[in-house]
Backbone atoms as SQL, in Angstrom:
CREATE TABLE atoms (id INTEGER PRIMARY KEY, chain TEXT, resi INTEGER, resn TEXT, atom TEXT, x REAL, y REAL, z REAL);
INSERT INTO atoms VALUES
  (1, 'A', 1, 'MET', 'N', -96.579, 219.389, 7.945),
  (2, 'A', 1, 'MET', 'CA', -97.352, 219.793, 8.743),
  (3, 'A', 1, 'MET', 'C', -96.906, 219.740, 10.204),
  (4, 'A', 2, 'LYS', 'N', -96.889, 220.895, 10.938),
  (5, 'A', 2, 'LYS', 'CA', -96.511, 220.377, 12.630),
  (6, 'A', 2, 'LYS', 'C', -97.536, 220.071, 13.437),
  (7, 'A', 3, 'GLU', 'N', -97.370, 219.219, 14.379),
  (8, 'A', 3, 'GLU', 'CA', -98.484, 219.074, 15.170),
  (9, 'A', 3, 'GLU', 'C', -98.157, 219.187, 16.891),
  (10, 'A', 4, 'ILE', 'N', -98.951, 220.132, 17.151),
  (11, 'A', 4, 'ILE', 'CA', -98.591, 220.332, 18.994),
  (12, 'A', 4, 'ILE', 'C', -99.938, 219.631, 19.585),
  (13, 'A', 5, 'THR', 'N', -99.628, 219.761, 21.239),
  (14, 'A', 5, 'THR', 'CA', -100.660, 219.854, 21.953),
  (15, 'A', 5, 'THR', 'C', -100.655, 220.745, 22.887),
  (16, 'A', 6, 'LEU', 'N', -101.339, 221.185, 23.389),
  (17, 'A', 6, 'LEU', 'CA', -101.764, 222.375, 24.262),
  (18, 'A', 6, 'LEU', 'C', -102.592, 221.924, 25.596),
  (19, 'A', 7, 'ARG', 'N', -102.284, 222.701, 26.649),
  (20, 'A', 7, 'ARG', 'CA', -102.976, 222.323, 28.113),
  (21, 'A', 7, 'ARG', 'C', -103.338, 224.138, 27.916),
  (22, 'A', 8, 'ILE', 'N', -104.776, 223.726, 27.865),
  (23, 'A', 8, 'ILE', 'CA', -105.390, 225.393, 27.893),
  (24, 'A', 8, 'ILE', 'C', -106.436, 225.371, 29.018),
  (25, 'A', 9, 'PRO', 'N', -106.333, 226.864, 29.967),
  (26, 'A', 9, 'PRO', 'CA', -107.077, 226.700, 31.303),
  (27, 'A', 9, 'PRO', 'C', -108.880, 226.557, 30.840),
  (28, 'A', 10, 'GLU', 'N', -109.482, 226.339, 31.401),
  (29, 'A', 10, 'GLU', 'CA', -111.117, 225.908, 31.333),
  (30, 'A', 10, 'GLU', 'C', -111.400, 227.461, 30.698),
  (31, 'A', 11, 'GLU', 'N', -111.068, 228.338, 31.517),
  (32, 'A', 11, 'GLU', 'CA', -111.786, 230.091, 31.341),
  (33, 'A', 11, 'GLU', 'C', -111.036, 230.310, 29.727),
  (34, 'A', 12, 'LYS', 'N', -110.201, 229.912, 29.064),
  (35, 'A', 12, 'LYS', 'CA', -109.869, 230.314, 28.028),
  (36, 'A', 12, 'LYS', 'C', -110.144, 229.542, 26.497),
  (37, 'A', 13, 'LEU', 'N', -110.487, 228.544, 26.983),
  (38, 'A', 13, 'LEU', 'CA', -111.260, 227.127, 26.037),
  (39, 'A', 13, 'LEU', 'C', -112.156, 227.916, 24.740),
  (40, 'A', 14, 'GLU', 'N', -113.166, 228.665, 25.151),
  (41, 'A', 14, 'GLU', 'CA', -113.399, 229.078, 24.417),
  (42, 'A', 14, 'GLU', 'C', -112.975, 229.976, 23.316),
  (43, 'A', 15, 'PHE', 'N', -112.240, 230.915, 23.930),
  (44, 'A', 15, 'PHE', 'CA', -111.613, 231.693, 23.096),
  (45, 'A', 15, 'PHE', 'C', -110.273, 230.955, 21.978),
  (46, 'A', 16, 'ILE', 'N', -110.047, 230.192, 22.479),
  (47, 'A', 16, 'ILE', 'CA', -108.779, 229.179, 21.994),
  (48, 'A', 16, 'ILE', 'C', -109.342, 228.833, 20.783),
  (49, 'A', 17, 'MET', 'N', -110.526, 228.118, 20.912),
  (50, 'A', 17, 'MET', 'CA', -111.337, 226.803, 19.748),
  (51, 'A', 17, 'MET', 'C', -111.635, 228.266, 18.982),
  (52, 'A', 18, 'GLU', 'N', -112.344, 229.375, 19.306),
  (53, 'A', 18, 'GLU', 'CA', -112.587, 230.452, 18.285),
  (54, 'A', 18, 'GLU', 'C', -111.610, 230.921, 17.482),
  (55, 'A', 19, 'LEU', 'N', -110.184, 231.016, 17.802),
  (56, 'A', 19, 'LEU', 'CA', -109.228, 231.287, 17.397),
  (57, 'A', 19, 'LEU', 'C', -108.861, 230.306, 16.212),
  (58, 'A', 20, 'ILE', 'N', -108.906, 229.145, 16.793),
  (59, 'A', 20, 'ILE', 'CA', -108.482, 227.958, 15.820),
  (60, 'A', 20, 'ILE', 'C', -109.467, 227.977, 14.580),
  (61, 'A', 21, 'LYS', 'N', -110.758, 228.373, 14.873),
  (62, 'A', 21, 'LYS', 'CA', -111.757, 228.194, 13.908),
  (63, 'A', 21, 'LYS', 'C', -111.373, 229.256, 12.738),
  (64, 'A', 22, 'GLN', 'N', -110.920, 230.368, 13.196),
  (65, 'A', 22, 'GLN', 'CA', -110.476, 231.398, 12.553),
  (66, 'A', 22, 'GLN', 'C', -109.457, 231.528, 11.706),
  (67, 'A', 23, 'LEU', 'N', -108.679, 230.572, 12.252),
  (68, 'A', 23, 'LEU', 'CA', -107.294, 230.583, 11.672),
  (69, 'A', 23, 'LEU', 'C', -107.248, 229.403, 10.563),
  (70, 'A', 24, 'ASP', 'N', -108.982, 228.587, 10.406),
  (71, 'A', 24, 'ASP', 'CA', -108.894, 227.758, 9.657),
  (72, 'A', 24, 'ASP', 'C', -107.839, 226.390, 9.937),
  (73, 'A', 25, 'LEU', 'N', -107.435, 225.993, 11.391),
  (74, 'A', 25, 'LEU', 'CA', -106.564, 225.291, 11.581),
  (75, 'A', 25, 'LEU', 'C', -107.440, 223.713, 11.748),
  (76, 'A', 26, 'GLU', 'N', -106.550, 222.896, 11.842),
  (77, 'A', 26, 'GLU', 'CA', -107.322, 221.472, 11.994),
  (78, 'A', 26, 'GLU', 'C', -107.092, 221.082, 13.270),
  (79, 'A', 27, 'VAL', 'N', -108.302, 220.692, 13.838),
  (80, 'A', 27, 'VAL', 'CA', -108.189, 219.779, 15.394),
  (81, 'A', 27, 'VAL', 'C', -108.408, 218.269, 15.333),
  (82, 'A', 28, 'ALA', 'N', -107.011, 218.030, 15.470),
  (83, 'A', 28, 'ALA', 'CA', -106.970, 216.495, 15.839),
  (84, 'A', 28, 'ALA', 'C', -107.833, 215.850, 16.669),
  (85, 'A', 29, 'GLY', 'N', -108.835, 215.114, 16.899),
  (86, 'A', 29, 'GLY', 'CA', -109.417, 214.557, 17.868),
  (87, 'A', 29, 'GLY', 'C', -109.811, 215.036, 18.816),
  (88, 'A', 30, 'SER', 'N', -110.180, 214.421, 20.184),
  (89, 'A', 30, 'SER', 'CA', -110.428, 215.195, 21.365),
  (90, 'A', 30, 'SER', 'C', -110.288, 214.189, 22.247),
  (91, 'A', 31, 'ASN', 'N', -109.613, 214.751, 23.484),
  (92, 'A', 31, 'ASN', 'CA', -109.423, 213.682, 24.714),
  (93, 'A', 31, 'ASN', 'C', -110.628, 213.660, 25.508),
  (94, 'A', 32, 'GLU', 'N', -111.866, 213.990, 24.700),
  (95, 'A', 32, 'GLU', 'CA', -113.201, 213.571, 26.021),
  (96, 'A', 32, 'GLU', 'C', -113.376, 212.394, 25.843),
  (97, 'A', 33, 'ILE', 'N', -113.727, 212.062, 27.087),
  (98, 'A', 33, 'ILE', 'CA', -113.802, 210.297, 27.253),
  (99, 'A', 33, 'ILE', 'C', -115.839, 210.277, 27.222),
  (100, 'A', 34, 'PRO', 'N', -116.205, 209.321, 26.609),
  (101, 'A', 34, 'PRO', 'CA', -117.665, 209.332, 25.901),
  (102, 'A', 34, 'PRO', 'C', -118.461, 208.893, 27.314),
  (103, 'A', 35, 'GLU', 'N', -119.430, 209.272, 27.383),
  (104, 'A', 35, 'GLU', 'CA', -120.261, 209.110, 28.728),
  (105, 'A', 35, 'GLU', 'C', -120.127, 207.678, 29.123),
  (106, 'A', 36, 'GLU', 'N', -120.432, 206.839, 27.718),
  (107, 'A', 36, 'GLU', 'CA', -120.829, 205.373, 27.723),
  (108, 'A', 36, 'GLU', 'C', -119.315, 204.737, 28.504),
  (109, 'A', 37, 'HIS', 'N', -118.530, 205.225, 28.229),
  (110, 'A', 37, 'HIS', 'CA', -117.278, 204.578, 28.653),
  (111, 'A', 37, 'HIS', 'C', -116.790, 205.005, 30.271),
  (112, 'A', 38, 'LYS', 'N', -117.334, 206.049, 30.408),
  (113, 'A', 38, 'LYS', 'CA', -117.362, 206.558, 32.144),
  (114, 'A', 38, 'LYS', 'C', -118.098, 205.737, 32.861),
  (115, 'A', 39, 'GLU', 'N', -119.605, 205.406, 32.339),
  (116, 'A', 39, 'GLU', 'CA', -120.754, 204.794, 32.974),
  (117, 'A', 39, 'GLU', 'C', -119.846, 203.042, 33.003),
  (118, 'A', 40, 'ILE', 'N', -119.249, 202.730, 32.079),
  (119, 'A', 40, 'ILE', 'CA', -118.509, 201.297, 32.052),
  (120, 'A', 40, 'ILE', 'C', -117.578, 201.073, 33.509),
  (121, 'A', 41, 'VAL', 'N', -116.909, 202.057, 33.474),
  (122, 'A', 41, 'VAL', 'CA', -115.950, 202.213, 34.662),
  (123, 'A', 41, 'VAL', 'C', -116.640, 202.440, 35.937),
  (124, 'A', 42, 'ARG', 'N', -117.586, 203.326, 36.204),
  (125, 'A', 42, 'ARG', 'CA', -118.413, 203.484, 36.978),
  (126, 'A', 42, 'ARG', 'C', -118.958, 201.864, 37.647),
  (127, 'A', 43, 'GLN', 'N', -119.149, 201.243, 36.902),
  (128, 'A', 43, 'GLN', 'CA', -120.200, 199.892, 37.176),
  (129, 'A', 43, 'GLN', 'C', -118.831, 199.228, 37.337),
  (130, 'A', 44, 'ARG', 'N', -117.975, 198.812, 36.894),
  (131, 'A', 44, 'ARG', 'CA', -116.995, 198.107, 37.347),
  (132, 'A', 44, 'ARG', 'C', -116.531, 198.770, 38.460),
  (133, 'A', 45, 'ILE', 'N', -116.250, 199.960, 38.944),
  (134, 'A', 45, 'ILE', 'CA', -116.170, 200.084, 40.683),
  (135, 'A', 45, 'ILE', 'C', -117.218, 199.842, 41.315),
  (136, 'A', 46, 'GLN', 'N', -118.116, 199.859, 40.942),
  (137, 'A', 46, 'GLN', 'CA', -119.474, 199.458, 41.719),
  (138, 'A', 46, 'GLN', 'C', -119.460, 197.868, 42.247),
  (139, 'A', 47, 'ASN', 'N', -119.247, 197.135, 40.874),
  (140, 'A', 47, 'ASN', 'CA', -119.035, 196.032, 41.220),
  (141, 'A', 47, 'ASN', 'C', -117.833, 195.261, 41.623),
  (142, 'A', 48, 'SER', 'N', -116.755, 195.800, 41.886),
  (143, 'A', 48, 'SER', 'CA', -115.438, 195.678, 42.001),
  (144, 'A', 48, 'SER', 'C', -115.360, 194.869, 43.366),
  (145, 'A', 49, 'ASP', 'N', -114.923, 194.068, 44.084),
  (146, 'A', 49, 'ASP', 'CA', -114.216, 193.684, 45.555),
  (147, 'A', 49, 'ASP', 'C', -113.218, 194.332, 46.031),
  (148, 'A', 50, 'SER', 'N', -113.516, 195.140, 47.078),
  (149, 'A', 50, 'SER', 'CA', -112.278, 195.730, 47.338),
  (150, 'A', 50, 'SER', 'C', -111.009, 195.292, 48.266),
  (151, 'A', 51, 'SER', 'N', -111.677, 193.781, 48.810),
  (152, 'A', 51, 'SER', 'CA', -110.807, 193.151, 49.488),
  (153, 'A', 51, 'SER', 'C', -109.493, 192.517, 48.582),
  (154, 'A', 52, 'LYS', 'N', -110.128, 192.408, 47.101),
  (155, 'A', 52, 'LYS', 'CA', -109.098, 191.767, 46.270),
  (156, 'A', 52, 'LYS', 'C', -108.046, 192.900, 45.354),
  (157, 'A', 53, 'LEU', 'N', -108.358, 194.239, 45.625),
  (158, 'A', 53, 'LEU', 'CA', -107.439, 195.078, 45.129),
  (159, 'A', 53, 'LEU', 'C', -106.463, 195.150, 45.963),
  (160, 'A', 54, 'LEU', 'N', -105.142, 195.544, 45.041),
  (161, 'A', 54, 'LEU', 'CA', -103.849, 195.813, 45.768),
  (162, 'A', 54, 'LEU', 'C', -103.481, 197.435, 45.400),
  (163, 'A', 55, 'SER', 'N', -102.656, 197.777, 46.603),
  (164, 'A', 55, 'SER', 'CA', -102.258, 199.168, 46.585),
  (165, 'A', 55, 'SER', 'C', -101.273, 199.675, 45.179),
  (166, 'A', 56, 'TRP', 'N', -100.967, 200.667, 44.995),
  (167, 'A', 56, 'TRP', 'CA', -100.099, 201.173, 44.270),
  (168, 'A', 56, 'TRP', 'C', -98.687, 200.814, 44.556),
  (169, 'A', 57, 'ALA', 'N', -98.546, 200.887, 45.715),
  (170, 'A', 57, 'ALA', 'CA', -97.145, 200.198, 46.277),
  (171, 'A', 57, 'ALA', 'C', -96.771, 198.718, 46.269),
  (172, 'A', 58, 'GLU', 'N', -98.191, 197.960, 46.045),
  (173, 'A', 58, 'GLU', 'CA', -97.567, 196.408, 46.282),
  (174, 'A', 58, 'GLU', 'C', -97.855, 196.307, 44.422),
  (175, 'A', 59, 'VAL', 'N', -98.326, 197.183, 43.550),
  (176, 'A', 59, 'VAL', 'CA', -98.204, 196.756, 42.183),
  (177, 'A', 59, 'VAL', 'C', -96.916, 197.482, 41.571),
  (178, 'A', 60, 'ARG', 'N', -96.655, 198.566, 42.212),
  (179, 'A', 60, 'ARG', 'CA', -95.244, 199.080, 41.859),
  (180, 'A', 60, 'ARG', 'C', -93.872, 197.887, 41.740),
  (181, 'A', 61, 'LYS', 'N', -94.432, 197.331, 43.107),
  (182, 'A', 61, 'LYS', 'CA', -92.871, 196.316, 43.460),
  (183, 'A', 61, 'LYS', 'C', -92.695, 195.531, 42.188),
  (184, 'A', 62, 'ASP', 'N', -94.066, 195.349, 41.277),
  (185, 'A', 62, 'ASP', 'CA', -93.929, 193.815, 40.735),
  (186, 'A', 62, 'ASP', 'C', -93.768, 194.535, 39.322),
  (187, 'A', 63, 'LEU', 'N', -93.602, 195.590, 39.107),
  (188, 'A', 63, 'LEU', 'CA', -93.394, 196.241, 37.409),
  (189, 'A', 63, 'LEU', 'C', -91.774, 196.271, 37.399),
  (190, 'A', 64, 'LYS', 'N', -91.626, 196.184, 36.202),
  (191, 'A', 64, 'LYS', 'CA', -90.296, 196.163, 35.821),
  (192, 'A', 64, 'LYS', 'C', -90.023, 196.801, 34.398),
  (193, 'A', 65, 'TYR', 'N', -89.274, 197.294, 34.572),
  (194, 'A', 65, 'TYR', 'CA', -88.613, 198.426, 33.194),
  (195, 'A', 65, 'TYR', 'C', -87.851, 197.438, 32.065),
  (196, 'A', 66, 'ASN', 'N', -88.468, 197.506, 31.099),
  (197, 'A', 66, 'ASN', 'CA', -87.882, 196.324, 29.752),
  (198, 'A', 66, 'ASN', 'C', -87.168, 197.519, 29.023),
  (199, 'A', 67, 'GLY', 'N', -86.828, 198.730, 29.263),
  (200, 'A', 67, 'GLY', 'CA', -86.190, 199.162, 28.301),
  (201, 'A', 67, 'GLY', 'C', -86.925, 200.211, 27.310),
  (202, 'A', 68, 'PHE', 'N', -88.043, 199.812, 27.192),
  (203, 'A', 68, 'PHE', 'CA', -88.833, 200.529, 25.772),
  (204, 'A', 68, 'PHE', 'C', -89.523, 201.853, 26.213);
């Protein structure tokens, strides 16, 4: 069995999902983020100390490519 990933415009999602259903195709999971996970992130953002945060440029300097 082949597996593919699709990027579907929001306005065509309903049509595509109906087509998948009609063709009796398997939908492998969802990339929707559960609301409780979103809430955890919101709380962490709210409780973070922005003076301790690093910019992307600072973090990127410290990243090293290990060939993986």
